C-alpha positions in Angstrom: 1.3 24.4 -20.1 1.1 23.7 -16.4 0.0 20.1 -15.2 -2.6 19.5 -12.4 -1.0 17.1 -10.3 -4.0 16.5 -8.2 -5.9 13.3 -7.9 -8.9 12.1 -5.4 -9.3 9.1 -3.6 -12.6 9.1 -2.8 -13.4 12.0 -0.7 -10.0 12.8 0.0 -8.6 15.2 -2.4 -4.4 15.0 -2.7 -2.1 17.7 -4.4 -0.4 14.7 -6.2 -0.2 10.8 -6.6 2.7 10.0 -4.5 2.7 8.9 -0.8 4.9 6.5 0.8 4.4 3.0 1.7 3.6 1.8 5.2 6.8 1.1 6.7 8.9 2.8 4.7 8.5 6.4 6.0 9.3 8.1 9.2 9.3 11.4 10.7 13.4 11.5 10.1 12.8 12.1 6.6 11.6 15.7 7.4 15.7 16.2 7.1 15.6 15.8 3.8 12.4 16.4 1.9 9.7 18.8 2.3 6.5 16.7 3.4 4.3 19.6 2.0 5.5 18.2 -1.2 4.1 14.6 -1.1 0.2 13.8 -1.9 -0.3 12.1 1.4 2.0 11.0 4.5 1.3 7.1 5.5 3.2 6.3 9.0 3.9 3.0 10.1 1.4 0.2 10.5 0.4 0.3 14.2 -0.9 -2.0 16.5 -2.4 -1.7 20.0 -0.1 -3.6 22.1 3.6 -3.4 22.6 5.7 -5.2 19.8 9.1 -6.2 19.4 9.2 -7.5 16.1 10.6 -10.9 14.5 13.9 -12.2 15.7 17.0 -11.1 13.7 18.2 -10.9 10.8 15.2 -9.3 9.6 16.4 -8.1 6.1 18.3 -9.7 3.6 18.9 -8.1 0.0 18.0 -10.0 -3.4 18.7 -9.2 -6.6 16.2 -6.8 -7.7 15.1 -6.1 -4.1 15.3 -7.3 -0.7 13.1 -9.3 1.4 12.2 -8.3 5.1 10.5 -10.0 7.9 10.2 -6.8 10.1 7.6 -8.3 12.2 5.4 -4.9 12.7 7.6 -3.7 15.8 5.2 -1.4 17.3 5.4 1.1 20.5 1.7 0.6 21.1 -1.5 2.8 20.4 -0.6 5.4 23.4 2.6 6.2 22.5 1.3 6.7 18.6 -1.5 9.2 20.0 0.5 11.0 22.5 4.0 11.1 20.4 3.7 10.1 16.9 0.5 11.3 15.8 1.4 14.8 16.8 4.6 14.9 14.4 2.6 14.2 11.4 -0.4 16.6 12.3 1.3 19.5 12.2 2.2 19.1 8.1 -0.7 20.3 5.9 -0.3 17.1 4.1 -3.1 14.3 4.8 -2.1 12.0 7.4 -3.4 8.3 7.1 -2.6 6.0 9.8 -2.2 2.4 9.0 -3.3 -0.4 11.3 -2.8 -3.9 12.2 -4.4 -6.3 14.5 -4.3 -10.6 14.4 -8.4 -10.7 15.1 -11.2 -8.8 13.0 -12.1 -7.6 16.7 -8.7 -5.9 17.3 -9.0 -4.1 13.8 -12.4 -2.4 14.7 -11.4 -1.5 18.5 -8.0 -0.3 17.0 -10.0 1.7 14.1 -12.0 3.2 16.7 -9.3 4.8 19.0 -7.2 6.3 15.9 -10.2 7.6 14.2 -9.2 11.0 15.9 -8.8 14.5 14.8 -5.8 15.0 12.3 -6.3 11.5 10.5 -7.2 11.9 7.3 -8.0 8.1 6.7 -7.3 4.8 7.9 -5.3 2.0 5.6 -6.4 -1.4 7.4 -3.3 -3.8 6.7 -5.4 -6.8 6.2 -2.4 -8.4 4.6 -1.4 -9.8 8.2 -1.9 -12.9 9.3 -5.5 -13.6 11.1 -5.0 -16.0 13.9 -8.8 -16.9 13.5 -8.2 -18.4 10.0 -5.0 -20.4 11.0 -2.6 -17.2 10.3 -3.9 -16.9 6.8 -3.9 -12.9 5.9 -7.3 -11.6 5.9 -7.2 -10.4 2.5 -6.1 -13.9 0.9 -9.8 -14.7 0.7 -13.1 -12.9 -0.6 -14.8 -13.9 2.7 -12.4 -13.0 5.9 -12.1 -9.8 3.6 -15.6 -8.9 3.6 -15.9 -9.8 6.9 -13.2 -7.6 8.5 -14.3 -4.8 6.0 -17.7 -4.6 6.9 -16.6 -4.7 11.1 -14.3 -1.8 10.2 -16.8 0.3 7.8 -19.3 0.4 11.1 -16.1 1.4 13.6 -15.2 4.5 11.7 -16.3 7.5 9.4 -13.2 8.2 8.3 -11.7 7.4 4.4 -11.3 3.3 5.0 -8.3 2.0 2.4 -7.8 -2.0 2.3 -4.1 -3.0 1.9 -4.4 -6.2 0.3 -2.0 -9.1 -0.1 -0.8 -10.3 -3.5 -0.2 -13.7 -2.2 -3.6 -15.2 -2.8 -5.1 -17.1 -6.1 -8.2 -14.5 -6.9 -7.3 -10.8 -6.0 -10.0 -9.6 -8.0 -12.4 -11.4 -5.9 -10.7 -9.9 -2.9 -10.9 -6.5 -4.1 -14.7 -6.9 -5.2 -15.6 -8.1 -1.7 -13.8 -5.3 0.1 -15.3 -2.9 -2.3 -18.7 -4.4 -1.3 -18.1 -4.5 2.2 -17.4 -0.5 2.4 -13.8 0.3 1.5 -13.1 3.4 0.0 -10.0 2.6 -1.8 -7.4 -0.3 -2.6 -4.1 -0.7 -1.4 -2.2 -3.3 -4.3 -0.4 -4.6 -2.8 1.7 -5.5 0.4 5.0 -7.6 -0.1 5.3 -11.1 -1.8 6.2 -14.3 0.5 9.6 -15.2 0.1 12.5 -16.5 1.3 16.9 -17.0 1.4 19.2 -19.4 2.2 22.7 -18.3 3.6 25.0 -20.9 1.7 27.8 -20.1 4.2 25.8 -21.2 7.2 22.9 -23.8 5.7 20.8 -21.4 7.6 17.9 -19.4 6.3 18.9 -15.8 5.7 16.4 -14.4 7.8 15.5 -14.9 11.7 11.8 -15.4 11.0 12.5 -17.9 8.1 10.2 -16.4 5.3 9.3 -12.9 4.8 8.1 -10.4 2.1 9.9 -9.6 -1.1 9.7 -5.7 -2.0 11.5 -3.6 -4.9 12.0 -3.7 -8.5 11.7 -7.5 -8.6 8.0 -7.4 -7.7 6.7 -4.7 -10.1 5.3 -6.8 -13.1 3.6 -8.9 -10.7 1.8 -6.0 -8.9 1.3 -4.1 -11.8 -0.9 -7.1 -13.3 -2.8 -7.3 -10.0 -3.2 -3.5 -10.2 -4.6 -4.0 -13.3 -6.8 -6.7 -12.3 -8.1 -4.7 -9.5 -9.1 -1.7 -11.1 -10.9 -3.9 -13.8 -13.0 -5.4 -11.0 -13.6 -2.8 -8.6 -14.7 0.9 -9.2 -13.1 2.5 -5.9 -9.7 4.1 -6.2 -6.6 1.7 -6.1 -3.5 2.8 -5.1 -0.6 1.0 -6.7 2.3 -0.4 -4.2 5.2 -2.5 -5.5 8.7 -1.7 -7.0 8.0 1.8 -8.0 11.2 3.6 -8.2 10.8 6.2 -11.1 7.9 8.6 -12.5 7.9 6.0 -15.5 7.2 3.3 -13.4 4.6 5.4 -11.4 3.1 6.5 -14.7 2.9 2.6 -15.8 0.5 1.8 -12.4 -1.6 4.8 -13.4 -2.1 3.4 -16.9 -2.8 0.2 -15.7 -5.7 1.5 -13.4 -4.3 3.2 -10.1 -5.4 6.6 -9.0 -2.3 6.8 -6.9 0.9 5.1 -6.0 2.9 4.2 -2.8 6.9 4.1 -2.9 8.6 2.1 -0.6 11.9 0.4 -1.2 13.3 2.9 -3.1 13.2 5.3 -0.5 15.9 3.1 1.5 18.0 3.4 -1.7 17.5 7.2 -2.4 15.7 9.1 0.3 14.3 11.8 -1.8 12.8 9.2 -4.3 9.6 10.5 -3.7 10.1 13.4 -4.9 11.8 12.5 -8.0 8.6 10.5 -8.8 6.8 13.8 -8.3 8.9 15.9 -10.7 9.4 13.1 -12.9 5.8 12.4 -13.4 5.1 16.3 -13.9 7.7 16.2 -16.8 6.1 12.8 -18.3 2.5 14.8 -18.6 4.4 17.7 -19.7 5.9 16.4 -22.7 3.0 14.4 -23.8 0.4 17.3 -23.5 -1.1 15.8 -20.9 -3.0 18.5 -19.0 -4.2 16.6 -15.6 -1.9 13.6 -14.2 -5.6 12.1 -13.1 -6.3 11.5 -17.1 -3.2 8.9 -16.9 -5.3 6.2 -14.8 -6.8 3.8 -16.9 -5.8 4.8 -19.8 -4.1 1.7 -21.0 -4.8 1.1 -24.6 -5.9 -2.7 -24.7 -6.9 -4.6 -27.8 -9.5 -6.8 -27.0 -8.3 -10.5 -27.0 -10.5 -14.0 -27.7 -7.4 -16.2 -26.9 -8.7 -18.7 -24.5 -5.3 -18.6 -22.4 -6.1 -15.1 -21.2 -9.0 -15.3 -20.7 -8.5 -15.9 -16.8 -7.5 -12.6 -16.6 -10.6 -11.2 -17.0 -13.0 -10.5 -13.7 -16.3 -12.3 -13.6 -19.0 -9.9 -14.5 
């Protein structure tokens, strides 16, 4: 039996459900893997302006992961269009451009300018700070999510993926807001706000004090959020958070993800994504599953009347 690994994210058909998480992938990985084997290529988040990033140190290891405070360093839009884009569009794998801006209007203008030939979809990193809301991430509230997503939807005809933040009290409401405003898919989620202290110096371990926790430690939390978002919205959910193995990817798909992104694992094992792809195929073969997309939402859940879990159910 052969396994059909293809999946659909809205109008975009991918050869398999595995792709990199933004910020963990670069053209240099071409030396260790065949990009044509991936489901999609997701570039590092770009901004319109030149950005140097946050002060050093920017990364600190933690048990089960790492905290980073990179600060989205960017060479700017012109460099992206002239130098970076050509490096990705030569491959026959869909290229997804990740964008960030401090204002809704900034997102709109950037989305327009990256809607060019060779770009298959736009991932709007609305988990970044919104200076119009006192620095709170756009995706922390349903209201700001709806506003920026609606404006983005009018700015581009390309498939629009909204990358959500896990640092919100009601991610299901945010998911519904993004869907209603025109998002074609949800990326769930970015890193979890965290910090660490250096006991040798009594100082924060990161130059920016706080950063984003990623890696296996966040997997149970993000898995729960993928489950909630998949139940709350009808558009595809792309799971992102602590995925290191095919088994991790299968869990996310059973919880409702149509595809997955691999991030921190690539730093540890550069060919981690290929291992996940091969492992998913074997996972399906061993269970006589002909299509990997049949895993999506196949979690068996016994209905419960217990009041202490009622909060997990999205409002109808």
